[in-house]
DSSP file (Angstrom, degrees, kcal/mol; ACC not computed):
  #  RESIDUE AA STRUCTURE BP1 BP2  ACC     N-H-->O    O-->H-N    N-H-->O    O-->H-N    TCO  KAPPA ALPHA  PHI   PSI    X-CA   Y-CA   Z-CA
    1    1 A M              0   0    0      0, 0.0    25,-0.1     0, 0.0     2,-0.1   0.000 360.0 360.0 360.0 122.0   -7.2   21.4   -0.3
    2    2 A A        -     0   0    0     23,-0.2    25,-2.9     1,-0.1     2,-0.5  -0.419 360.0-138.3 -71.3 144.1   -4.8   18.6    0.8
    3    3 A K  E     -a   27   0A   0     23,-0.2    44,-2.7    42,-0.1    45,-1.2  -0.917  18.6-166.1-108.8 124.5   -4.5   18.0    4.6
    4    4 A I  E     -ab  28  48A   0     23,-3.0    25,-2.7    -2,-0.5     2,-0.5  -0.909   9.4-152.0-114.5 134.0   -1.0   17.4    5.9
    5    5 A L  E     -ab  29  49A   0     43,-2.7    45,-3.2    -2,-0.4     2,-0.5  -0.919   9.5-165.2-103.2 123.8   -0.1   16.0    9.3
    6    6 A F  E     -ab  30  50A   0     23,-2.4    25,-2.4    -2,-0.5     2,-0.6  -0.944   0.9-165.9-107.5 126.7    3.3   17.1   10.7
    7    7 A V  E     +ab  31  51A   0     43,-3.0    45,-2.0    -2,-0.5     2,-0.3  -0.940  30.0 134.4-116.0 110.9    4.6   15.1   13.7
    8    8 A D        -     0   0    0     23,-2.1    47,-0.1    -2,-0.6     6,-0.1  -0.975  49.4-143.0-155.8 139.3    7.5   16.7   15.5
    9    9 A D  S    S+     0   0    0     45,-0.3    23,-0.1    -2,-0.3     3,-0.1   0.557  78.6  93.2 -83.4  -6.3    8.2   17.2   19.2
   10   10 A E     >  -     0   0    0      1,-0.2     4,-2.1     2,-0.0     3,-0.4  -0.784  63.4-156.9 -91.7 114.1    9.8   20.7   18.6
   11   11 A P  H  > S+     0   0    0      0, 0.0     4,-2.3     0, 0.0     5,-0.2   0.860  91.8  55.9 -58.1 -37.2    7.1   23.4   19.0
   12   12 A G  H  > S+     0   0    0      1,-0.2     4,-2.3     2,-0.2     5,-0.1   0.889 108.5  47.1 -63.8 -39.0    9.1   25.9   16.9
   13   13 A L  H  > S+     0   0    0     -3,-0.4     4,-3.2     2,-0.2     5,-0.3   0.891 109.8  52.8 -69.7 -39.0    9.2   23.4   13.9
   14   14 A R  H  X S+     0   0    0     -4,-2.1     4,-2.5     2,-0.2    -2,-0.2   0.923 111.9  46.7 -61.5 -41.4    5.5   22.7   14.2
   15   15 A L  H  X S+     0   0    0     -4,-2.3     4,-2.7     2,-0.2     5,-0.2   0.917 113.0  49.1 -65.5 -43.4    4.8   26.4   14.1
   16   16 A L  H  X S+     0   0    0     -4,-2.3     4,-3.0     2,-0.2     5,-0.3   0.948 113.2  46.3 -60.3 -49.5    7.1   26.9   11.1
   17   17 A Y  H  X S+     0   0    0     -4,-3.2     4,-2.6     1,-0.2     5,-0.4   0.921 112.8  50.8 -59.3 -43.9    5.6   24.0    9.2
   18   18 A S  H  X S+     0   0    0     -4,-2.5     4,-1.7    -5,-0.3     5,-0.2   0.942 115.3  41.3 -60.7 -48.6    2.1   25.2   10.0
   19   19 A D  H  X S+     0   0    0     -4,-2.7     4,-2.1     2,-0.2    -2,-0.2   0.948 118.6  44.6 -64.4 -49.7    2.8   28.8    8.8
   20   20 A E  H  X S+     0   0    0     -4,-3.0     4,-1.1    -5,-0.2    -2,-0.2   0.916 117.9  41.2 -64.9 -44.9    4.8   27.8    5.7
   21   21 A F  H  <>S+     0   0    0     -4,-2.6     5,-2.4    -5,-0.3    -1,-0.2   0.764 111.5  55.3 -82.3 -23.2    2.5   25.1    4.5
   22   22 A T  H ><5S+     0   0    0     -4,-1.7     3,-1.6    -5,-0.4    -1,-0.2   0.913 108.0  50.8 -66.2 -43.0   -0.7   27.0    5.2
   23   23 A D  H 3<5S+     0   0    0     -4,-2.1    -2,-0.2     1,-0.3    -1,-0.2   0.803 104.1  58.9 -61.8 -28.7    0.8   29.8    3.1
   24   24 A E  T 3<5S-     0   0    0     -4,-1.1    -1,-0.3    -5,-0.1    -2,-0.2   0.542 126.7-101.2 -77.9  -6.4    1.4   27.1    0.4
   25   25 A G  T < 5S+     0   0    0     -3,-1.6     2,-0.2     1,-0.3    -3,-0.2   0.581  80.3 126.6  99.8  11.0   -2.3   26.4    0.4
   26   26 A Y      < -     0   0    0     -5,-2.4     2,-0.6   -25,-0.1    -1,-0.3  -0.655  62.4-120.7 -97.1 156.2   -2.4   23.2    2.4
   27   27 A E  E     -a    3   0A   0    -25,-2.9   -23,-3.0    -2,-0.2     2,-0.5  -0.872  38.0-157.0 -89.7 127.9   -4.5   22.5    5.5
   28   28 A V  E     +a    4   0A   0     -2,-0.6     2,-0.4   -25,-0.2   -23,-0.2  -0.908  20.1 176.8-116.2 131.4   -2.0   21.7    8.3
   29   29 A V  E     -a    5   0A   0    -25,-2.7   -23,-2.4    -2,-0.5     2,-0.3  -0.965  14.9-159.1-123.5 148.3   -2.5   19.7   11.5
   30   30 A T  E     -a    6   0A   0     -2,-0.4     2,-0.3   -25,-0.2   -23,-0.2  -0.909   9.3-166.4-129.3 155.6    0.3   19.1   13.9
   31   31 A A  E     -a    7   0A   0    -25,-2.4   -23,-2.1    -2,-0.3     3,-0.0  -0.998  13.7-162.6-139.8 141.1    1.1   16.6   16.6
   32   32 A A  S    S+     0   0    0     -2,-0.3     2,-0.3   -25,-0.2    -1,-0.1   0.595  79.5  35.1 -95.4 -14.8    3.8   16.6   19.3
   33   33 A T  S  > S-     0   0    0      1,-0.1     4,-2.1   -25,-0.1     5,-0.1  -0.901  79.7-116.6-136.1 163.6    3.5   12.9   20.1
   34   34 A C  H  > S+     0   0    0     -2,-0.3     4,-2.8    21,-0.2     5,-0.2   0.867 116.2  54.5 -67.6 -36.0    2.9    9.6   18.3
   35   35 A A  H  > S+     0   0    0      2,-0.2     4,-2.1     1,-0.2    -1,-0.2   0.920 108.9  47.6 -64.0 -42.7   -0.3    9.1   20.4
   36   36 A E  H  > S+     0   0    0      1,-0.2     4,-2.2     2,-0.2    -1,-0.2   0.915 112.7  49.6 -63.3 -41.9   -1.6   12.5   19.3
   37   37 A A  H  X S+     0   0    0     -4,-2.1     4,-2.6     2,-0.2    -2,-0.2   0.911 108.7  52.3 -63.6 -42.4   -0.7   11.7   15.7
   38   38 A A  H  X S+     0   0    0     -4,-2.8     4,-1.6     1,-0.2    -1,-0.2   0.901 109.7  49.6 -61.0 -40.9   -2.5    8.3   15.9
   39   39 A S  H  X S+     0   0    0     -4,-2.1     4,-1.9     1,-0.2    -1,-0.2   0.921 111.3  48.3 -64.4 -44.1   -5.6   10.0   17.2
   40   40 A L  H  X S+     0   0    0     -4,-2.2     4,-1.8     1,-0.2    -2,-0.2   0.892 109.7  53.1 -63.2 -39.4   -5.6   12.6   14.4
   41   41 A L  H  < S+     0   0    0     -4,-2.6     5,-0.3     1,-0.2    -1,-0.2   0.837 112.2  45.4 -66.2 -31.6   -5.1    9.9   11.8
   42   42 A K  H  < S+     0   0    0     -4,-1.6    -1,-0.2    -5,-0.2    -2,-0.2   0.832 121.9  35.4 -77.8 -32.2   -8.1    8.0   13.1
   43   43 A N  H  < S+     0   0    0     -4,-1.9     2,-0.3    -5,-0.1    -2,-0.2   0.508 114.0  49.3-106.0  -6.1  -10.4   11.0   13.4
   44   44 A R  S  < S-     0   0    0     -4,-1.8     2,-1.3    -5,-0.2    -1,-0.0  -0.954  81.9-111.5-133.8 153.1   -9.4   13.2   10.4
   45   45 A D        -     0   0    0     -2,-0.3     2,-0.4     2,-0.0   -42,-0.1  -0.702  41.7-174.4 -84.9  95.9   -9.0   12.7    6.7
   46   46 A I        -     0   0    0     -2,-1.3   -42,-0.2    -5,-0.3     3,-0.1  -0.763  17.5-167.9 -94.5 135.6   -5.2   13.2    6.4
   47   47 A D  S    S+     0   0    0    -44,-2.7     2,-0.3    -2,-0.4   -43,-0.2   0.695  72.6   3.8 -94.7 -22.9   -3.7   13.2    2.9
   48   48 A L  E     -b    4   0A   0    -45,-1.2   -43,-2.7    26,-0.1     2,-0.4  -0.969  62.6-147.1-162.0 144.2   -0.1   13.0    3.8
   49   49 A A  E     -bc   5  76A   0     26,-2.4    28,-2.8    -2,-0.3     2,-0.5  -0.953   1.2-161.3-120.1 139.4    2.0   12.6    7.0
   50   50 A V  E     -bc   6  77A   0    -45,-3.2   -43,-3.0    -2,-0.4     2,-0.4  -0.979  20.4-167.0-116.8 117.2    5.5   14.1    7.7
   51   51 A L  E     -bc   7  78A   0     26,-2.6    28,-3.4    -2,-0.5     2,-0.2  -0.878  18.9-143.7-112.9 134.1    7.1   12.3   10.6
   52   52 A D        -     0   0    0    -45,-2.0    28,-0.2    -2,-0.4     3,-0.2  -0.563  18.7-139.5 -75.6 156.9   10.2   13.2   12.6
   53   53 A I  S    S+     0   0    0     26,-0.3     7,-3.6     1,-0.3     2,-0.7   0.855  90.0  46.2 -90.2 -38.5   12.1   10.0   13.6
   54   54 A Q  E     +E   59   0B   0      5,-0.2     2,-0.7     6,-0.1   -45,-0.3  -0.895  63.5 173.7-108.5 107.6   13.0   10.9   17.1
   55   55 A I  E >   -E   58   0B   0      3,-1.8     3,-2.8    -2,-0.7   -21,-0.2  -0.811  63.7 -77.1-114.7  87.4    9.9   12.3   18.9
   56   56 A K  T 3  S-     0   0    0     -2,-0.7    -1,-0.1     1,-0.3   -23,-0.0  -0.401 112.8 -14.0  51.0-117.9   11.2   12.6   22.5
   57   57 A Q  T 3  S+     0   0    0     -2,-0.2    -1,-0.3    -3,-0.1     2,-0.2   0.424 124.7  89.5 -90.4   1.9   11.2    9.0   23.9
   58   58 A E  E <  S-E   55   0B   0     -3,-2.8    -3,-1.8     3,-0.0     2,-0.6  -0.572  73.8-124.9-100.1 162.9    9.1    7.8   21.0
   59   59 A S  E  >  -E   54   0B   0     -2,-0.2     4,-1.8    -5,-0.2    -5,-0.2  -0.919   7.1-161.4-111.0 121.2   10.1    6.4   17.6
   60   60 A G  H  > S+     0   0    0     -7,-3.6     4,-2.5    -2,-0.6    -7,-0.1   0.795  96.1  61.3 -65.1 -27.3    8.8    7.9   14.4
   61   61 A L  H  > S+     0   0    0     -8,-0.6     4,-2.0     2,-0.2    -1,-0.2   0.883 104.1  47.3 -67.5 -37.3    9.9    4.6   12.7
   62   62 A E  H  > S+     0   0    0      2,-0.2     4,-2.1    -9,-0.2    -2,-0.2   0.894 111.6  51.2 -67.7 -38.5    7.5    2.7   14.9
   63   63 A M  H  X S+     0   0    0     -4,-1.8     4,-2.5     1,-0.2    -2,-0.2   0.908 107.6  53.6 -62.2 -41.2    4.8    5.2   14.1
   64   64 A L  H  X S+     0   0    0     -4,-2.5     4,-2.6     1,-0.2    -2,-0.2   0.921 107.5  50.1 -58.9 -45.2    5.6    4.7   10.4
   65   65 A Q  H  X S+     0   0    0     -4,-2.0     4,-2.1     1,-0.2    -1,-0.2   0.895 109.9  51.2 -61.4 -39.9    5.1    0.9   10.8
   66   66 A Q  H  X S+     0   0    0     -4,-2.1     4,-2.3     2,-0.2     5,-0.3   0.918 110.5  48.6 -63.2 -43.3    1.8    1.5   12.5
   67   67 A I  H  X S+     0   0    0     -4,-2.5     4,-3.8     1,-0.2     7,-0.2   0.923 110.0  51.3 -62.9 -44.1    0.7    3.8    9.7
   68   68 A V  H  < S+     0   0    0     -4,-2.6     4,-0.3     1,-0.2    -1,-0.2   0.889 112.5  47.0 -61.6 -38.6    1.7    1.3    7.0
   69   69 A R  H  < S+     0   0    0     -4,-2.1     3,-0.3    -5,-0.2    -1,-0.2   0.903 125.7  28.5 -66.9 -41.0   -0.3   -1.4    8.9
   70   70 A E  H  < S+     0   0    0     -4,-2.3    -2,-0.2     1,-0.2    -3,-0.2   0.778 137.0  18.8 -96.5 -29.3   -3.4    0.7    9.3
   71   71 A Q    ><  +     0   0    0     -4,-3.8     3,-2.4    -5,-0.3    -1,-0.2  -0.480  64.7 168.3-141.6  65.6   -3.4    3.1    6.4
   72   72 A K  T 3  S+     0   0    0     -4,-0.3    -4,-0.1     1,-0.3    -1,-0.1   0.675  75.5  57.9 -61.9 -17.9   -1.1    1.7    3.8
   73   73 A D  T 3  S+     0   0    0     -3,-0.1    -1,-0.3     2,-0.1    -5,-0.1   0.546  80.6 103.6 -88.0  -6.1   -2.2    4.2    1.1
   74   74 A L  S <  S-     0   0    0     -3,-2.4     2,-0.1    -7,-0.2   -26,-0.1  -0.643  74.4-128.5 -78.5 119.7   -1.2    7.2    3.1
   75   75 A P        -     0   0    0      0, 0.0   -26,-2.4     0, 0.0     2,-0.4  -0.460  26.6-164.9 -66.9 138.3    2.0    8.8    1.8
   76   76 A V  E     -c   49   0A   0    -28,-0.2    19,-2.5    17,-0.2    20,-1.1  -0.992  10.0-165.1-129.8 130.6    4.6    9.3    4.6
   77   77 A I  E     -cd  50  96A   0    -28,-2.8   -26,-2.6    -2,-0.4     2,-0.4  -0.966  14.5-144.0-112.6 124.2    7.7   11.4    4.4
   78   78 A L  E     -cd  51  97A   0     18,-2.7    20,-3.3    -2,-0.5     2,-0.5  -0.748  16.1-171.1 -83.6 133.8   10.3   11.0    7.1
   79   79 A C  E     + d   0  98A   0    -28,-3.4   -26,-0.3    -2,-0.4     2,-0.3  -0.926  18.2 159.8-130.1 105.7   11.9   14.3    8.0
   80   80 A S  E     - d   0  99A   0     18,-2.2    20,-2.8    -2,-0.5   -28,-0.1  -0.889  49.5-137.8-130.4 153.8   14.9   13.9   10.3
   81   81 A A  S    S+     0   0    0     -2,-0.3     2,-0.5    18,-0.2    18,-0.1   0.582  90.3  77.6 -78.8 -10.7   18.0   15.8   11.4
   82   82 A Y        -     0   0    0      1,-0.1     3,-0.4     2,-0.0    -2,-0.1  -0.871  56.3-168.8-110.8 130.6   19.9   12.5   11.1
   83   83 A N  S >  S+     0   0    0     -2,-0.5     3,-1.8     1,-0.2     4,-0.2   0.701  78.6  80.2 -80.1 -22.6   21.1   10.9    7.9
   84   84 A C  G >  S+     0   0    0      1,-0.3     3,-1.2     2,-0.2    -1,-0.2   0.730  79.2  66.4 -64.2 -24.2   22.0    7.6    9.6
   85   85 A Y  G >  S+     0   0    0     -3,-0.4     3,-1.4     1,-0.2     6,-0.3   0.615  78.4  82.7 -75.2  -9.8   18.4    6.3    9.7
   86   86 A K  G <  S+     0   0    0     -3,-1.8    -1,-0.2     1,-0.3    -2,-0.2   0.811  90.2  52.8 -61.2 -27.0   18.4    6.0    5.9
   87   87 A D  G <  S+     0   0    0     -3,-1.2     2,-0.4    -4,-0.2    -1,-0.3   0.550  84.7 103.1 -85.0  -8.4   20.1    2.7    6.4
   88   88 A D  S X> S-     0   0    0     -3,-1.4     3,-1.4    -4,-0.2     4,-0.6  -0.638  72.4-139.4 -77.1 125.0   17.5    1.4    8.8
   89   89 A F  G >4 S+     0   0    0     -2,-0.4     3,-1.2     1,-0.3     4,-0.3   0.835 100.2  62.8 -54.8 -33.9   15.2   -1.0    7.0
   90   90 A S  G >4 S+     0   0    0      1,-0.3     3,-1.5     2,-0.2    -1,-0.3   0.849  95.2  59.7 -61.7 -32.9   12.1    0.5    8.7
   91   91 A S  G X4 S+     0   0    0     -3,-1.4     3,-1.5    -6,-0.3    -1,-0.3   0.741  89.7  72.1 -68.4 -20.1   12.8    3.8    7.1
   92   92 A W  G << S+     0   0    0     -3,-1.2    -1,-0.3    -4,-0.6    -2,-0.2   0.636  82.4  71.3 -71.2 -12.1   12.4    2.2    3.7
   93   93 A L  G <  S+     0   0    0     -3,-1.5    -1,-0.3    -4,-0.3    -2,-0.2   0.731  83.2  90.6 -72.5 -20.9    8.7    1.9    4.3
   94   94 A A  S <  S-     0   0    0     -3,-1.5   -17,-0.2    -4,-0.3     3,-0.1  -0.336  81.0-131.1 -74.0 157.1    8.4    5.7    3.9
   95   95 A D  S    S+     0   0    0    -19,-2.5     2,-0.3     1,-0.2   -18,-0.2   0.718  88.1   0.9 -79.1 -22.3    7.7    7.2    0.6
   96   96 A A  E     -d   77   0A   0    -20,-1.1   -18,-2.7    -5,-0.1     2,-0.4  -0.985  59.1-144.1-160.8 159.8   10.5    9.7    1.0
   97   97 A Y  E     -d   78   0A   0     -2,-0.3     2,-0.4   -20,-0.2   -18,-0.2  -0.984  20.9-176.0-133.3 119.2   13.3   10.6    3.5
   98   98 A I  E     -d   79   0A   0    -20,-3.3   -18,-2.2    -2,-0.4     2,-0.5  -0.938  23.3-132.2-119.7 137.2   14.2   14.3    3.9
   99   99 A I  E     -d   80   0A   0     -2,-0.4   -18,-0.2   -20,-0.2     8,-0.1  -0.767  38.9-106.6 -85.2 130.1   17.0   15.7    6.0
  100  100 A K        +     0   0    0    -20,-2.8     2,-0.3    -2,-0.5    -1,-0.1  -0.230  49.7 166.5 -57.2 141.8   15.7   18.7    8.1
  101  101 A S        -     0   0    0      1,-0.1     6,-0.1    -3,-0.0   -20,-0.0  -0.986  50.0-122.2-152.7 154.5   16.9   22.1    6.8
  102  102 A S  S    S+     0   0    0     -2,-0.3     2,-0.8     1,-0.1    -1,-0.1   0.738 104.1  75.3 -70.2 -21.1   16.0   25.7    7.4
  103  103 A D        -     0   0    0      1,-0.1     3,-0.5    -3,-0.0     4,-0.3  -0.841  67.9-170.3 -90.0 111.8   15.4   25.8    3.7
  104  104 A L     >  +     0   0    0     -2,-0.8     4,-3.1     1,-0.2     5,-0.2   0.316  55.9 105.7 -87.8   9.3   12.0   24.0    3.2
  105  105 A T  H  > S+     0   0    0      1,-0.2     4,-2.8     2,-0.2     5,-0.2   0.920  80.0  46.8 -57.8 -48.0   12.3   23.8   -0.6
  106  106 A E  H  > S+     0   0    0     -3,-0.5     4,-2.4     1,-0.2    -1,-0.2   0.918 114.7  47.2 -62.5 -42.8   13.1   20.1   -0.7
  107  107 A L  H  > S+     0   0    0     -4,-0.3     4,-2.6     2,-0.2     5,-0.2   0.925 112.6  49.4 -64.7 -43.8   10.3   19.2    1.7
  108  108 A K  H  X S+     0   0    0     -4,-3.1     4,-2.4     1,-0.2    -2,-0.2   0.925 112.5  47.8 -60.3 -44.5    7.8   21.4   -0.2
  109  109 A N  H  X S+     0   0    0     -4,-2.8     4,-2.4    -5,-0.2    -1,-0.2   0.899 112.3  48.8 -64.0 -40.8    8.8   19.8   -3.5
  110  110 A E  H  X S+     0   0    0     -4,-2.4     4,-2.8    -5,-0.2     5,-0.2   0.900 110.5  50.6 -68.7 -39.9    8.5   16.3   -2.0
  111  111 A I  H  X S+     0   0    0     -4,-2.6     4,-2.6     2,-0.2     5,-0.2   0.945 112.0  47.6 -61.3 -47.2    5.1   17.0   -0.5
  112  112 A A  H  X S+     0   0    0     -4,-2.4     4,-2.1    -5,-0.2    -2,-0.2   0.911 113.0  49.3 -59.8 -42.1    3.9   18.3   -3.8
  113  113 A R  H  X S+     0   0    0     -4,-2.4     4,-1.8     2,-0.2    -2,-0.2   0.922 112.1  47.1 -64.3 -44.7    5.3   15.2   -5.6
  114  114 A Q  H  X S+     0   0    0     -4,-2.8     4,-1.0     1,-0.2    -2,-0.2   0.906 113.1  48.2 -65.5 -41.2    3.7   12.7   -3.2
  115  115 A L  H  X S+     0   0    0     -4,-2.6     4,-0.8     1,-0.2     3,-0.4   0.875 109.4  53.3 -67.8 -35.7    0.3   14.4   -3.4
  116  116 A K  H >< S+     0   0    0     -4,-2.1     3,-0.6    -5,-0.2    -1,-0.2   0.873 103.3  57.6 -65.3 -36.1    0.5   14.5   -7.2
  117  117 A R  H 3< S+     0   0    0     -4,-1.8    -1,-0.2     1,-0.2    -2,-0.2   0.808 101.7  57.4 -62.7 -29.5    1.2   10.8   -7.2
  118  118 A Q  H 3<        0   0    0     -4,-1.0    -1,-0.2    -3,-0.4    -2,-0.2   0.789 360.0 360.0 -72.5 -27.7   -2.1   10.2   -5.3
  119  119 A T    <<        0   0    0     -4,-0.8    -1,-0.2    -3,-0.6    -2,-0.2   0.489 360.0 360.0 -85.2 360.0   -4.3   11.9   -7.9
């Protein structure tokens, strides 16, 4: 069972991701801050991370750079409400960029695709 880390400061989205992706058969862990996410990445075997770009006062793009430095084989999907960050060079380090939507089909498909690439 693949383990997915979702990093988002919105409690409702973390709950939605947890419910939806647990139902899809994944083990889900969530983090509300970059520090919490960094701790989870160090202490648990995470197979894929989904990062929001704006996490309160923190930057998901900086978190992405940290992950690439420390765990370059970990697939990372940026999931943002904003399309404008696609032009930011830092976002190009991610394996995919998804615009947040109430329809999780694209995110589900991208997670499945990224995990399949790992095997």
